[in-house]
N, C-alpha and C positions, 0 to 999 in steps of 0.2 A: 387616364390615370397613370401617373408615373411611378415606377418602382424605385425605392430608395436603395442605394448601393451600400452594402455592409462592408466595412473595412476588414481586410484579412486579419484573423485573430485565432487564437486557440484558448483553451480554458485551463485554469490552474488545476493541477493534479489533486490538490488537497481540498480547496474550497469551491472550485468551479467558476470563479470570476473570469471574465474575459481579460486576456493578457496579450501582449505582442507575440508574434510567432517565434521570436528568438529566445523566449524565456519558457521555463516549465512551471515556475511558481510566481505568485503575485507579490510575495514579500519573503523576507528572511524568516519571519515567524511561521509562515505556512510551510516553508522548507524544513525547519527544525521540527515542527509538529509532525509532519509526514514522515520524516526520518525516524523519529522516536516510535511512531506507530508501526513502521515496517520492522524495526528492530524487535519490538515487543511481539509482533506476529511471528517472526522467525524464531525467537526464543520459545514461544509456545509450540511451534511446529516441532522443534527439536525435542522438547519435553514430551510431547505426545508420542513421537516415534520411540523415544526411550522407554516410555511406559508400555507401549505395545510390545517392544522387544522383551522387557522384563516379564510381562504377562505370558508371552509365548514360552520363555524359558521356564517359568514356573509350571506351566501346563506340561511341558516336555518332561520335567523331572518328577512331577506328581503322578503321571500316567505310566 
């Protein structure tokens, strides 16, 4: 029983499709979608840290 050889590849960061090793995304659409998701996550992280900071300040001044 002969084993088939799999061509060297990696997977698209966004959708998981097999792509050549010199690329990170399978298409421009995947790159744009992933970029917007990362920006949204970063914004939410900043908002969460700001809310935590405000909450701590409120606790400090109320106690």
